[in-house]
NULUM-134156 format. One line per 4 residues: their letters; for each residue x, y, z of C-alpha. Coordinates in nm, 3 decimals. Layout:
REM residues N
a> X:Y:Z  ...
END
This chain:
REM residues 319
midy> -4.390:1.340:1.214  -4.256:1.505:0.899  -4.517:1.634:0.658  -4.321:1.635:0.332
trsq> -4.215:1.363:0.092  -3.859:1.300:-0.020  -3.926:1.478:-0.349  -4.082:1.775:-0.164
aqay> -3.799:1.807:0.089  -3.612:2.099:-0.069  -3.917:2.314:-0.134  -4.050:2.245:0.215
akah> -3.717:2.339:0.375  -3.698:2.665:0.181  -4.033:2.759:0.333  -3.991:2.620:0.686
ftgv> -3.620:2.562:0.767  -3.574:2.933:0.838  -3.505:3.189:1.108  -3.275:3.175:1.410
waat> -3.168:2.828:1.516  -2.954:2.751:1.820  -2.705:2.477:1.896  -2.820:2.315:2.219
ltpf> -2.589:2.243:2.510  -2.632:1.912:2.693  -2.640:1.938:3.074  -2.489:1.660:3.282
tadn> -2.536:1.601:3.653  -2.260:1.609:3.913  -2.241:1.228:3.893  -2.202:1.243:3.512
rfde> -2.553:1.142:3.400  -2.750:1.305:3.121  -2.969:1.561:3.298  -3.290:1.498:3.105
agfa> -3.505:1.724:3.322  -3.255:2.008:3.297  -3.229:1.962:2.922  -3.607:1.973:2.879
anld> -3.633:2.284:3.101  -3.365:2.461:2.898  -3.534:2.372:2.570  -3.868:2.498:2.697
hwig> -3.710:2.830:2.797  -3.522:2.870:2.470  -3.834:2.808:2.263  -4.080:2.991:2.483
algv> -3.895:3.282:2.643  -3.624:3.337:2.382  -3.839:3.256:2.080  -3.579:3.057:1.886
dglf> -3.718:2.911:1.565  -3.538:2.581:1.588  -3.300:2.361:1.785  -2.983:2.195:1.656
vsgk> -2.968:1.894:1.889  -2.660:1.710:2.017  -2.393:1.852:1.791  -2.037:1.944:1.885
qges> -2.152:2.212:2.129  -2.382:1.948:2.276  -2.093:1.709:2.340  -2.241:1.428:2.131
fsms> -1.894:1.275:2.106  -1.908:1.191:2.478  -2.268:1.066:2.480  -2.384:0.708:2.440
vaer> -2.606:0.613:2.147  -2.897:0.576:2.388  -2.837:0.926:2.527  -2.818:1.078:2.179
krsf> -3.145:0.912:2.083  -3.306:1.028:2.405  -3.196:1.387:2.337  -3.374:1.370:1.999
eiaa> -3.690:1.243:2.169  -3.691:1.517:2.434  -3.620:1.795:2.184  -3.889:1.681:1.941
avar> -4.143:1.652:2.223  -4.068:1.994:2.370  -4.061:2.160:2.027  -4.376:1.997:1.891
grar> -4.620:2.261:1.771  -4.392:2.545:1.893  -4.061:2.524:1.705  -3.864:2.276:1.494
svas> -3.563:2.053:1.550  -3.275:1.916:1.348  -3.099:1.614:1.496  -2.722:1.589:1.461
csdt> -2.658:1.232:1.349  -2.291:1.269:1.264  -2.058:0.979:1.341  -1.756:0.805:1.193
nldl> -1.965:0.488:1.156  -2.211:0.512:0.866  -2.444:0.246:1.005  -2.479:0.449:1.324
viel> -2.548:0.767:1.125  -2.834:0.588:0.952  -2.963:0.436:1.276  -2.966:0.776:1.447
arha> -3.131:0.946:1.150  -3.407:0.688:1.130  -3.467:0.723:1.503  -3.480:1.102:1.470
ravg> -3.742:1.075:1.198  -3.945:0.826:1.400  -3.961:1.048:1.709  -4.055:1.365:1.523
adwv> -3.739:1.558:1.431  -3.802:1.778:1.129  -3.460:1.727:0.967  -3.124:1.565:1.034
vvhs> -2.775:1.709:0.995  -2.473:1.496:0.904  -2.123:1.637:0.883  -1.895:1.531:0.604
pvlh> -1.697:1.215:0.685  -1.358:1.222:0.852  -1.127:1.082:0.584  -0.775:0.950:0.606
fgad> -0.502:0.982:0.341  -0.724:1.219:0.138  -0.765:0.991:-0.163  -1.045:1.073:-0.412
tddt> -1.199:1.307:-0.158  -1.470:1.463:-0.376  -1.602:1.136:-0.515  -1.591:0.976:-0.170
ifey> -1.789:1.259:-0.011  -2.043:1.273:-0.292  -2.105:0.900:-0.266  -2.140:0.931:0.112
yrhl> -2.420:1.185:0.084  -2.573:1.014:-0.219  -2.610:0.694:-0.017  -2.761:0.879:0.279
sevl> -3.002:1.058:0.046  -3.111:0.727:-0.101  -3.166:0.533:0.223  -3.312:0.810:0.443
digi> -3.664:0.942:0.403  -3.601:1.276:0.571  -3.442:1.607:0.471  -3.066:1.614:0.529
amwn> -2.846:1.913:0.606  -2.479:1.884:0.514  -2.215:2.010:0.755  -1.854:2.087:0.672
hpdc> -1.585:2.246:0.886  -1.206:2.228:0.922  -1.230:1.962:1.197  -1.301:1.709:0.920
gylm> -0.950:1.764:0.786  -1.060:1.930:0.461  -1.301:2.187:0.325  -1.559:2.086:0.068
spql> -1.548:2.308:-0.239  -1.857:2.509:-0.336  -1.872:2.303:-0.657  -1.886:1.975:-0.462
cari> -2.152:2.112:-0.226  -2.358:2.227:-0.524  -2.327:1.883:-0.682  -2.453:1.718:-0.364
aelp> -2.734:1.975:-0.346  -2.881:1.823:-0.663  -2.987:1.520:-0.455  -3.360:1.552:-0.378
niva> -3.360:1.550:0.002  -3.043:1.750:0.064  -3.201:2.067:0.202  -2.932:2.281:0.368
ikys> -2.569:2.312:0.464  -2.394:2.445:0.771  -2.080:2.560:0.592  -1.820:2.667:0.851
vpra> -1.567:2.798:0.601  -1.415:3.131:0.490  -1.676:3.376:0.362  -1.558:3.364:0.000
lyva> -1.648:2.994:-0.015  -2.000:3.028:0.123  -2.066:3.330:-0.097  -1.966:3.123:-0.399
ltrl> -2.187:2.834:-0.291  -2.486:3.063:-0.234  -2.456:3.185:-0.591  -2.416:2.832:-0.727
vgdr> -2.720:2.677:-0.558  -2.960:2.969:-0.586  -3.290:2.876:-0.424  -3.229:2.502:-0.419
iqvs> -3.103:2.469:-0.058  -3.049:2.689:0.246  -2.686:2.792:0.298  -2.572:2.902:0.643
tase> -2.268:2.935:0.867  -2.214:2.945:1.242  -2.099:3.308:1.277  -2.356:3.533:1.442
ddwl> -2.120:3.824:1.376  -2.185:3.783:1.002  -2.553:3.681:1.015  -2.704:4.021:0.944
dnii> -2.465:4.092:0.655  -2.550:3.753:0.508  -2.922:3.831:0.522  -2.871:4.167:0.351
elgw> -2.603:4.076:0.098  -2.681:3.712:0.023  -3.053:3.684:0.096  -3.002:3.418:0.362
rlyl> -3.306:3.308:0.564  -3.147:3.054:0.802  -2.900:3.096:1.087  -2.768:2.743:1.149
cstp> -2.617:2.780:1.400  -2.424:2.815:1.721  -2.490:2.919:2.080  -2.525:3.303:2.064
plll> -2.908:3.289:2.041  -2.903:3.105:2.376  -2.620:3.294:2.545  -2.671:3.654:2.428
qtaa> -3.049:3.676:2.480  -3.288:3.670:2.773  -3.664:3.662:2.809  -3.663:4.043:2.828
drri> -3.387:4.100:2.571  -3.421:3.912:2.242  -3.208:4.134:2.022  -3.081:3.858:1.789
rdyt> -3.438:3.761:1.716  -3.535:4.128:1.688  -3.270:4.231:1.437  -3.335:3.916:1.235
rlaf> -3.705:4.000:1.206  -3.624:4.360:1.113  -3.384:4.245:0.841  -3.631:3.990:0.706
agdf> -3.882:4.277:0.678  -3.629:4.491:0.489  -3.558:4.745:0.766  -3.182:4.706:0.739
aqar> -3.085:5.035:0.908  -3.278:4.957:1.226  -3.158:4.595:1.214  -2.798:4.720:1.215
rvrd> -2.866:4.947:1.511  -3.015:4.662:1.713  -2.737:4.423:1.607  -2.463:4.669:1.701
slnp> -2.622:4.739:2.040  -2.529:4.384:2.142  -2.157:4.450:2.101  -2.092:4.494:2.476
arqa> -2.243:4.150:2.541  -2.047:3.994:2.255  -1.724:4.148:2.379  -1.783:4.038:2.738
fkas> -1.857:3.683:2.626  -1.542:3.665:2.413  -1.329:3.823:2.683  -1.438:3.557:2.932
qpag> -1.338:3.258:2.716  -1.062:3.039:2.861  -0.842:2.877:2.598  -0.948:2.530:2.490
kpqa> -1.268:2.505:2.695  -1.554:2.626:2.472  -1.826:2.392:2.601  -1.735:2.442:2.968
hska> -1.727:2.818:2.912  -2.069:2.820:2.745  -2.220:2.611:3.023  -2.086:2.844:3.292
wlec> -2.224:3.148:3.103  -2.554:2.965:3.071  -2.562:2.922:3.448  -2.506:3.297:3.487
lgrv> -2.826:3.336:3.282  -3.013:3.115:3.530  -3.027:2.804:3.312  -2.899:2.450:3.368
ggpv> -2.536:2.403:3.264  -2.351:2.145:3.466  -2.008:1.992:3.409  -1.851:1.873:3.086
rrpl> -1.752:1.514:3.027  -1.405:1.386:2.952  -1.206:1.431:2.734  -1.309:1.798:2.781
lals> -1.145:1.993:3.061  -1.337:2.151:3.347  -1.303:2.518:3.439  -1.082:2.630:3.723
eaer> -1.231:2.843:3.997  -1.039:3.143:3.866  -1.188:3.088:3.520  -1.537:3.067:3.666
egia> -1.482:3.392:3.852  -1.361:3.556:3.530  -1.674:3.444:3.347  -1.899:3.577:3.624
hqfa> -1.710:3.908:3.619  -1.750:3.950:3.243  -2.115:3.844:3.257  -2.178:4.127:3.503
rsgl> -2.030:4.366:3.243  -2.234:4.226:2.953  -2.558:4.413:3.012  -2.747:4.084:3.021
aat> -2.938:3.967:3.327  -3.041:3.627:3.457  -3.406:3.541:3.399
END
C-alpha cells in the first residue's frame, strides 16, 4: 500500500521515484493466453538479478492494447506482489475511456502499485487542446488518491508544450512525466518545473547526459535495462550509480562500453515489429518472451535468425 498522502505525493516521488526503471514485456503462451508464471519469473529476474529500481507495467511495450481489462489488472497484481519490499512499480492505466482509466488506477492502488502512469488523451479535430488536456489531468488528480505520472508522445497526435506540462505539474499528486519528445522540449520543461516533479524520457542513449546536464534522477523508461543487461553485466545500472555519485568520467566509460550491444540490438530490428523483436531478444537472454498478439505481426524465421546472429555479436550472454 502507498505510504504517502495526496498532498505529500510530489515530495515522496522526488525521494523515491528514482533510478533505472524498465518497461515490462508481457509474455503470452502459444495458445494466446497471458503467461502469468512466465511474467512473474521475468519480473523476479529483472528485480533480483538485474537490480532494476522499478517496473513500468503493461504499457505499449507490454502490449496493453491487446490485453483484456482482467489481464491488465492481473499484471498489476503480479508486479506489485513480486516487487513488494524489493523494488517499486508504476501501473500503466492509459485508455481512451476515462472511466476505465480510473477503474484501472484504483485497482492498481488497491493491489499495491506505488504510482500510476496515464498518457495524454487521444484527441480528434484538435479543438482547445491545452484546456482539454489540463482538465483531463485535473479530473484524474481530483478523483485518484495516488501519485500520477503524465505521459506524452507523438502517437497521441500532438505534443504537449512544456508550459502545459508545467501547468499540470502544479496539481498536487502529479509526480512525474515520461516526455517522449525532442530534447529541446524536455530541457525546457525541466527548467520550468524545477524540483516539483521528475522529468524523464525513454531514450537510454541520452540518459547519462540528462543526469549530468539536467540533474535527472529517473529513467522512465523503455526496455534497454532488460535487454542490454544480464546478471553478470549490469552496466546501465553501474553507470547510473557512478553518475549519481558524481563520477561522470567513469560513468561515460562504462556507458560507452555498451555500444557494441546497442549497435547489435539496433541492427537486428525488423521494420514495424518492435515488441516481437524485443521478445525474441529476451529469449536469447534466457527469459520468457513468447508470441505477440494481433494486430502485431509475428517474426519470420529469417528475422529470428538475424536477431540470434546479432545477439551473438553483442557481447551479452544468456543467464
